[in-house]
N, C-alpha and C positions, 0 to 999 in steps of 0.2 A: 895471697894478695886480695882475696875476696873482701869487699867492704872498704878497701883502701881509697876508693874514689867516691865514697858516699857524699852526696850533695854537691859534687863537682859538676859543673856545666861545660860541656864540650860541643862546639859546632864543627860539623864535618862537611867540607865542601868538596864534592866529587860528582861528576856527571854520570858515573856508573853506580847507581844507587844500590843495586844488588851486591856488587863487589864491596862497596863501602860498609854496608850492614854486616856482611860476613866478616870483614876484617875487624870490625868494632864489637863483635860479640863479647870478647873478654872484658872490654871496658864496661859494657852494660852489666855483665855479671858482677863486676867489681863495684857497682853502685852508681856509676856515672849517669847523668842525665844528658842524653844525646839529642841534638837537632841536626837533621840531614838537609842540605841544600844542594841544588844541582849546578850552580856556577858561582863565579866570583862576585858578580853583581848582587845576587841574593845573599851571599855571605856578608858582604860589606853592609848591606841594608840591615841585616839582623844584628850584626855586631854593633852597629851605631845606635840601636835602640833597646837591646836586651842584654842582660848580664851573662857573660861567658868567662870561664877561667882559662880556656885553652882552645886553640883552633887547629884542626887537622886539615891541611890544604893539599889537595891533589894538584900537581903541577900542570898536567895536560887536561884542561877543561876550558869551557867558554868563560869569559869572552876571548875571542881569538884562539890561537893554538895553545898558548901558555897562559891560561887565565889565572893560574895560581900566582904567577909573578905579577900580573895586573893587580890582584887582590893585595898582595904584600906591599906594592907600591902605593896603592890607595890608602891602606891602613897607616903606612908611614907618613904620608903627606897630611893625613887628618889628625895625626898625633895620637892614634889609638895603639897603645902598646901591648895589646893582648899577645901572650906568647904563642907562637905558631910552630908546628912541626910539619915539614913538607913531606908529602908522599910522592915517590917517584918510581917510574918503571925503568926498564933498560933504555939506554941511549939518552938519558936526561941529565948526565953529569954536569954539563955546562949550566943548565937551568938550576940545578941544586946549588952550585956555587953562587949564582946570582941570588937565589933565595936566601942564603946565609948572609950575603952582603946587604940584603934588604931587611934583615932583622929576624929571620927564622932562627929559632933556638936549636933546632935539631932536624935531621932528615932520616927517613926510613925507606928502604927499598920495599916496594909492595910485595915482592916475592918472599920477603922475610918478616912481613908485618904481623902475621899470625903468631909468630914466636916472640917478637920484640916489642910490639906496640904497647902492650900493657905496662911492662917494666919501664919503658922510656917515658910514657906519659906520667907515671907515678913519680919518676925521678925528677922530671921537669917541674911538676907541681909541688913536690915536697921542697925543692930548692926555692921556688918562688914564694910559697907560703911561709917558709922559715924566715925569709927576709922581709915579708910584707909589712910588718909593723914598723920596722926601721925605715923602709922606703916611704911608707905613708907619712911617717913623722918628718920626712925630709921634703916631700913634694906636694902634699895636699894643703888646702887652705888652712890658715892658722887655727881656727877653732877646732877643726878635726885633727890636724897634725899634733897639736899640743896634747890632747887627751890620749891619742894613740901612743905617742912617745912616752907619756907618763905611765901608761899601762905597761909598756914594754920594759921599762926599767924598774918596776916595782917587783920585789921578790917575795915579801911576806904573803902567804896565800890569802889571808883574809883581806889585807889591804889591797892586794892585786885584784881580787874579785870586785871590790868597791871601785877601784880605779877603772876596771873594765866596764862596770855599769855606768860610770860617769862618761866614758868614751861612747858607749851606746846612746846615752841621752844626748850627748853633743851632736851626734849624727841626726837624731830626730829634731833637735832644736834648730840646727842649721838648715835642714830641709824645710821645716815649718816656716822659718823666717824668710827663706826664698819664696815660698808660696804666698805668704802674707804680703810681701813687698811687691810681688809681680802680678797679683790678681785684684780686680775690683772687689771691695768688701761685699759680703752677702752672708746671711745667717747660715751656719753650718750645722747639720744634724749632729746630735749627741755632743755638742760643744756648749758648755754652760759658762755664764759670766763668772760665777764663783770659782770655777776651775781655772779659767784664764787669768784671774786676778792673782792666783798663787799656783802657777803651773808645776805639776809633778812630772816625773818621767813618763807616767802613763798618759798624762794630759798631752805632752808633746807627741807621743806616738799616735794617739787618737786624732790629734789635730793634723798630723801628716796624712793619715788615711782619709780624713774628711776633705782636706785640700786637694789631694791627689784625685779625688772623685769628681771634682768640678770640671766642666768642659774646657775652660781656658787656663788650666793650671800650667805652670812652667814645666816644660818637658824634663828639665834636669831635676825637678822635685821627684818625679816618678822614677827617674833613673837612680837617684840616691837611695830611695827606699827599696828599689828592686835589687840593689847590690846587697842589701841586708835580708830582705824577705821577697824573693822572686815570685813566690806564689802565695795564695791565701793559706795554704796548708803550713807554710813556714811561720806564720804569725803566732802559732801556739808556742813556739820556742821563745819568742820575744815576750809574749804575755807571761810565760812562766818566770822569766828572769825579772820582769817588773814585779810580779807577786813576791818573789824571793827578796827583792830589794826592800819592798814595803815591810816584810816580816823582819828583816835584819835591822832596818831603821828604827823599828818599834821594839826591838829587843825580844822578838817572839820566835827567833830561829836563826839558823846560820846556813851557809851554802854547803852543798855536798861536792865531792870531787867530780861527780858527773856533771853537775851544773857549771862548775868552774871550767871544765873541759869544753862544754857546749858554748859557753861564752867566748872562750879563747878561739875556738874554731870559727865562730860567727864573726869576730872582729878581724881575724886574719884573712878570711875570705873577703870581707868588706874592703879592707886595706888593699888587698891584691887587685880587686876589681876597680876600685876608685882610682888607684894609682895608675892603672892601665888604661882606663876609659874616660876619666873626667877631663873635659876639654874647656876649662874655665879657670879664671884667676880671681882672687879677691884683692882689690886695689883701693888705695885712698889717694886722690889727687891732693898735692900740697901747694901747687902754684900753677898758673896758666897764662900764656900769652897768645895773641892772635896776629898772624902775619898777613892777613887779608884773604888767605885761602884755607889755612889749617889752624886749628887750635893746638899749640904745643904745650903739652902737659907734663909737669914733673909730678911723679907719684911714687908711692911705696907699694910694693907687692907683699901681701901677707901670705907668704908661702913657707911651709915648714914650721917647725916648732921654735926656730930661732928668731932673731930680730928681723924687722921688716927690711925688704931689699929695695934700695933706691932704683928707679927706672925712669924712662921717658917714653912718651907716646904722642902720636899725632892723630887727631880726629876732626871730622867736619862738624861735630856738635860739641858745644861746651860741656864741661863737667864741673860740678859744684865742688869747690875746694873743701876738704874735710869730710865729704860723704864717703861712706863705705860702699863700694860698688862691686857687684858680681858681674864679671866680664867674660861671657862665653866666647870661645873662638868662633868667629864668623857670625855671631849673633848680637842682639841688642843688649846693652848693659842694663842692669837692674840696680837702682839705688836702694839699699837695704834699710835706710832710716825710715821711721824712728825705731825699728826693731833691732838694728845694730848700728852703733855710733862710735865715733872716735872723739878723743879729748886729750889735750896736753896735760901731762902730769904737772901739778903745781910746784913740785920740788925739783924735778930733773928736766922739765920741758920735753921729755920724751913723749912721743905719741902713744896713747893707750887706746885699747879697743874693748867695747862693752856690748853685751847683748841683753835683750829684754828678759826680765826675770820676775815679772808680776807688777802689781800696783803697790805703791806706798800706802800703808794703812792696813794691808792684809785683807782678810775676808770681811765683808760687811754687806749691809742691805743695799745701800746706794753708793756705788763706786764710780759714778760718772765723773765726779770732780777729782778723783784721785789721780796722781801723776804716775808715769812709768817709773819702775824701779829697775836698775841695771846691775848686772854682775860682770866681773872681768871675763873677757873672752881671750885674753892673753895670759902670760905667766906671771904677771905682777900681782902684788897684794891688793886686796880690795881697799880703795881709798876711803877715807873717813866720810866723805860726803858723796863721792861718786860723780859722774857727769850730770850736767843739768839737762833734763829732758826738754825737747822742743815744746814750745807752748801748746802745740796741737796734740801732744802725746798724753792723752788722758784716758780715763775709763770709757769715754764715748767712742774712742777708736775700737776698743775691744767689743763694745756693745754692738758695733756694726757686724761683727763676726759671730757673736753668740746666738745660739738658737733660742735661748731664754735669757733675758736681761738679768734676772735674779735667780737664785737657787730654787 
């Protein structure tokens, strides 16, 4: 089993630190990265802000007598679907039953943990990761779900590798768009105007890292990136894949089986973490009325790789019809325009979705007058003309973010 939990992140909530570390020695030997916390409150706080693939939850710990149940209740109420295994001692059968009802995927008696814990953790994680791409393709925001679903159904090794790179780039682009839309413009180090005018996969990655570093960046930007690259040391894997893509795109090489496996593992872990921990939706308001107290909004939810899902919502603040909006649970919405926009298809009248893909006119010395170019963020074919960029969406918007206006 050694190495079977490599790069897997597990949080262990137990007020008996020495006991917990002893029980988890086999997990550490198998490559898991473990974080120990002393009670349910600390566990909830860490799960809310850091990437984890699995939680080991002692039933009898603070807060209260059965803090493990408190933690499972809080995770469920918050919509955090991280798989949890409950650890129980003698006399806790009723609490184990409650834990399973609250969403725990398994339970282990502490007396048997030294023999059973590793195999049970491996089993739970193998099952979750095996389904992660399909789950992500069903529940994540459209730009992410579509690319993950396309990668999952591609069988030819070379085409599957490129589909995986496109999925990886979609994560970077989505995170960068959230950062650009939610933060006041300011020059970012290592970001050039010429790169923003024709962004590559590497540009999106560097833009994410630069946006994440600013003090007022959106917290979900950092979370999206952390689900791919939790630590600085993990960035080398991403950079290697970016380099391989550049070589393949220019006909200077091909991917190896090891690189294909690393990409697959990276995407499955991301899909598992994002499906479990992302508490936000992508929506587009289609109409709105006001009853004197509430704004009643008809909208579509861009969830999964299928067609938009009709829905309704009430808010005290108006939403602009047609805007693509990032809507966190319990947080303020973020209008993603002009970085992501919607437009009706001229032939079918269906609502289409597009994201920023550079400037019309390509690379040049003076790009301030060039308008935004868009690429489809949905599964439709690229239209002949594409959506019309808002009048304010020109190279001047990019210049506000670039560290150098010209190359």
